[in-house]
GUGUMAR-621680 format. One record per residue: residue number from 0; residue in one letter; z, x, y of N, C-alpha, C, O in turn. Coordinates in Angstrom, 3 decimals, decimal comma. Each point is the difference from the previous one (the first is absolute). Last residue first. Layout:
<pts>
- drentor/drenba/n_c3/n_c1/n_c2/ca_c3/ca_c1/ca_c2/c_c3/c_c1/c_c2/o_c3/o_c1/o_c2
- NUM/A/Z/X/Y/Z/X/Y/Z/X/Y/Z/X/Y .
...
</pts>
This chain:
<pts>
- drentor/drenba/n_c3/n_c1/n_c2/ca_c3/ca_c1/ca_c2/c_c3/c_c1/c_c2/o_c3/o_c1/o_c2
- 68/X/70,871/-55,650/-70,974/1,169/-0,879/-0,220/0,093/-1,206/-0,568/1,093/-0,562/-0,080 .
- 67/X/-4,047/5,417/-0,162/0,092/-1,413/0,151/1,242/-0,704/-0,039/0,690/0,092/-1,015 .
- 66/X/-2,481/5,077/2,636/1,072/-0,627/-0,807/-0,254/-1,550/0,049/0,163/-0,477/1,123 .
- 65/X/-3,505/4,683/0,554/0,996/-1,091/0,442/0,443/-0,435/-1,302/-0,721/0,149/-0,986 .
- 64/X/-0,901/4,900/0,659/-0,336/-1,503/-0,039/1,002/-0,532/0,317/1,138/0,396/-0,249 .
- 63/X/-1,891/4,523/1,876/1,170/-0,827/-1,202/-0,717/-1,269/0,255/-0,244/-0,293/1,170 .
- 62/X/-1,186/3,889/1,689/-0,788/-0,231/-1,162/0,769/-0,910/-1,163/-0,456/-0,233/-1,119 .
- 61/X/0,755/1,815/6,621/0,725/-0,894/-0,918/-0,834/-0,078/-1,263/-0,735/-0,981/0,114 .
- 60/X/1,462/3,504/5,194/-0,589/-0,092/-0,909/0,337/-0,640/-1,274/1,114/0,449/-0,271 .
- 59/X/0,447/1,423/4,870/-0,384/-1,627/-0,156/-0,802/-0,217/-1,152/-0,684/-1,021/0,075 .
- 58/X/2,120/5,514/1,517/-1,353/-0,548/0,532/-0,034/-1,512/-0,025/-0,871/-0,655/0,572 .
- 57/X/4,872/2,996/-2,123/-0,284/0,533/1,378/-1,374/-0,526/0,585/-0,166/-0,130/1,213 .
- 56/X/1,364/-0,904/-5,871/0,834/-0,695/0,988/-0,306/0,459/1,377/-0,195/-0,867/0,851 .
- 55/X/-2,033/3,240/-4,260/-0,516/-1,591/0,295/0,961/-0,627/0,941/-0,451/-0,602/0,974 .
- 54/X/1,862/4,958/-1,824/-1,077/-0,053/0,868/-0,709/-1,484/-0,061/-0,443/-0,515/1,027 .
- 53/X/3,995/1,327/-4,006/0,461/0,138/1,615/-1,210/-0,048/0,763/0,016/-0,772/0,959 .
- 52/X/0,473/-1,614/-5,819/-0,577/1,246/0,776/0,257/0,106/1,470/-0,376/-0,837/0,820 .
- 51/X/1,935/-1,668/-5,844/0,139/0,019/1,303/-0,389/1,198/0,505/0,504/1,053/-0,391 .
- 50/X/0,393/-2,074/-4,134/-0,838/-1,088/0,469/0,140/0,025/1,671/0,042/-1,096/0,561 .
- 49/X/2,241/3,897/-4,211/0,734/-0,887/1,058/-0,877/-1,132/0,411/0,480/-1,097/0,285 .
- 48/X/-2,624/4,363/-3,112/1,295/-0,298/-0,641/0,736/-1,230/0,683/0,288/-1,043/-0,588 .
- 47/X/-4,085/3,410/2,599/-0,430/-1,118/-0,845/1,393/-0,598/-0,889/0,139/-1,194/-0,267 .
- 46/X/0,502/4,792/3,453/-0,514/-1,145/0,316/-0,335/-1,018/-0,830/0,438/-1,134/0,190 .
- 45/X/0,486/5,430/-1,699/1,255/-0,845/0,277/-0,318/-1,373/0,837/0,648/-1,028/-0,197 .
- 44/X/-4,313/3,727/-1,478/0,852/-0,686/-1,113/1,341/-0,638/0,394/0,540/-0,956/-0,558 .
- 43/X/-3,473/3,349/3,849/-0,710/-1,037/-0,597/0,855/-0,742/-1,153/0,042/-1,230/-0,039 .
- 42/X/1,673/4,894/1,838/0,314/-0,941/0,698/-0,750/-1,321/-0,398/0,499/-1,125/-0,017 .
- 41/X/-1,347/5,167/-2,286/1,500/-0,301/-0,242/0,451/-1,346/1,075/0,897/-0,774/-0,335 .
- 40/X/-5,145/2,895/0,631/-0,021/-0,624/-1,306/1,403/-0,760/-0,162/0,171/-1,165/-0,360 .
- 39/X/-0,961/4,272/3,772/-0,358/-1,431/0,470/-0,083/-0,824/-1,172/0,070/-1,219/0,150 .
- 38/X/1,530/5,519/-0,891/0,737/-0,670/1,336/-0,559/-1,419/0,021/0,693/-1,016/-0,055 .
- 37/X/-3,417/3,863/-2,470/1,216/-0,194/-0,625/1,017/-0,808/0,712/0,509/-0,947/-0,600 .
- 36/X/-4,292/2,752/2,887/-0,015/-1,297/-0,858/0,876/-0,425/-0,878/0,150/-1,206/-0,199 .
- 35/X/0,475/5,092/3,109/-0,282/-1,169/0,847/-0,398/-1,216/-0,901/0,403/-1,125/0,296 .
- 34/X/0,094/5,333/-2,166/1,117/-0,666/0,118/-0,120/-1,172/0,823/0,684/-0,991/-0,259 .
- 33/X/-4,546/2,980/-0,643/0,577/-0,293/-1,446/1,608/-0,452/0,438/0,517/-0,920/-0,634 .
- 32/X/-3,003/3,000/4,059/-0,595/-1,166/-0,182/0,690/-0,856/-1,221/0,275/-1,195/0,104 .
- 31/X/1,091/5,649/1,044/0,390/-1,074/0,786/-0,597/-1,463/-0,246/0,650/-1,042/0,075 .
- 30/X/-1,141/4,414/-4,323/0,086/0,177/1,520/0,773/-1,074/0,696/0,683/-0,828/-0,603 .
- 29/X/-4,268/-0,139/-3,229/1,375/0,831/0,286/0,068/0,214/1,438/-0,718/-0,356/0,935 .
- 28/X/-2,385/-2,670/-4,786/0,299/0,130/1,337/1,303/0,706/-0,079/0,914/-0,372/-0,735 .
- 27/X/-2,617/0,342/-3,396/-1,333/-0,321/0,799/0,247/0,196/1,508/-0,763/0,690/0,676 .
- 26/X/4,221/-0,468/-4,474/-0,451/1,158/0,944/-1,372/-0,176/0,408/-0,641/1,029/0,218 .
- 25/X/3,451/-4,285/-2,730/-1,175/0,712/-0,813/-0,370/1,474/0,800/-0,717/0,865/-0,502 .
- 24/X/4,131/-3,985/2,577/0,672/0,818/-1,394/-1,254/0,758/-0,805/0,185/1,027/-0,653 .
- 23/X/-1,544/-3,549/4,735/1,082/0,907/0,348/0,255/1,125/-1,117/-0,189/1,217/-0,011 .
- 22/X/-2,632/-5,075/-0,529/-0,668/0,979/0,500/0,860/1,186/0,268/-0,378/1,149/-0,226 .
- 21/X/2,287/-4,948/-1,475/-0,798/0,492/-1,013/-0,730/1,288/0,962/0,131/1,141/-0,443 .
- 20/X/2,341/-4,125/2,868/0,790/0,866/-0,829/-0,505/0,829/-1,037/0,576/1,015/-0,391 .
- 19/X/-2,938/-3,967/3,180/0,559/0,846/0,837/1,026/1,071/-1,020/0,114/1,220/0,120 .
- 18/X/-1,876/-5,125/-1,835/-1,023/0,794/0,204/0,329/1,436/0,301/-0,297/1,026/-0,613 .
- 17/X/3,579/-4,486/0,344/-0,491/0,587/-1,162/-1,114/0,961/-0,097/-0,065/0,913/-0,823 .
- 16/X/1,313/-3,843/4,570/0,969/1,344/-0,167/-0,025/0,667/-1,191/0,485/1,129/-0,068 .
- 15/X/-3,820/-4,883/0,858/-0,265/1,288/1,000/1,167/1,235/-0,261/-0,228/1,209/-0,049 .
- 14/X/1,035/-5,394/-2,160/-1,218/0,771/-0,643/-0,281/1,123/1,019/0,009/1,163/-0,403 .
- 13/X/3,107/-4,084/2,108/0,628/0,830/-1,344/-0,903/0,848/-0,751/0,307/1,062/-0,542 .
- 12/X/-1,708/-3,826/4,048/0,995/1,093/0,553/0,424/0,706/-0,940/0,142/1,221/0,078 .
- 11/X/-2,655/-5,240/-1,152/-0,993/1,318/0,595/1,087/1,129/0,566/-0,399/1,163/0,066 .
- 10/X/2,599/-4,988/-1,520/-0,552/0,662/-1,249/-0,874/0,974/0,695/0,174/1,177/-0,314 .
- 9/X/1,875/-3,803/3,432/1,003/0,849/-0,603/-0,590/1,221/-1,213/0,276/1,185/-0,185 .
- 8/X/-3,156/-4,895/2,744/0,507/1,118/0,586/0,710/0,942/-0,757/-0,449/1,135/-0,154 .
- 7/X/-0,188/-5,025/-1,970/-1,262/0,837/0,033/0,189/1,326/0,670/-0,173/1,102/-0,521 .
- 6/X/3,581/-4,571/0,962/0,189/0,456/-1,277/-1,568/1,331/-0,468/0,054/1,007/-0,706 .
- 5/X/1,996/-2,195/5,802/-0,311/-0,915/-1,398/-0,153/1,249/-0,934/0,044/1,224/0,126 .
- 4/X/3,280/-0,734/4,335/-1,127/0,514/-0,848/-0,384/-1,076/-1,002/0,898/-0,631/-0,558 .
- 3/X/2,697/0,332/3,969/-1,361/-0,209/0,540/-1,107/0,716/-0,556/-1,039/0,284/0,596 .
- 2/X/6,693/-2,395/-1,139/-1,383/0,961/-0,435/-1,032/-0,404/0,669/-0,220/-1,178/0,282 .
- 1/X/5,159/1,737/2,369/-0,943/-1,084/-0,797/-1,354/0,322/-0,597/-0,871/0,524/0,695 .
- 0/X/5,878/1,628/0,459/-0,956/0,481/0,008/-0,827/-1,211/-0,762/0,134/-0,297/-1,188 .
</pts>
């Protein structure tokens, strides 16, 4: 898997995952919507850790900066 996520994209995903976790564990969002947010947050953290998003690859998006040689 070639990285296709830049640092800013990764930071935004981790921050969103933290917000989703806070909303769920504080009891602000409950039920099915809460579980969906927790699962989505887990996916965000996982994709941020590996710097690869399968959805980006599917649509041909790449936010990773080009490396100078």
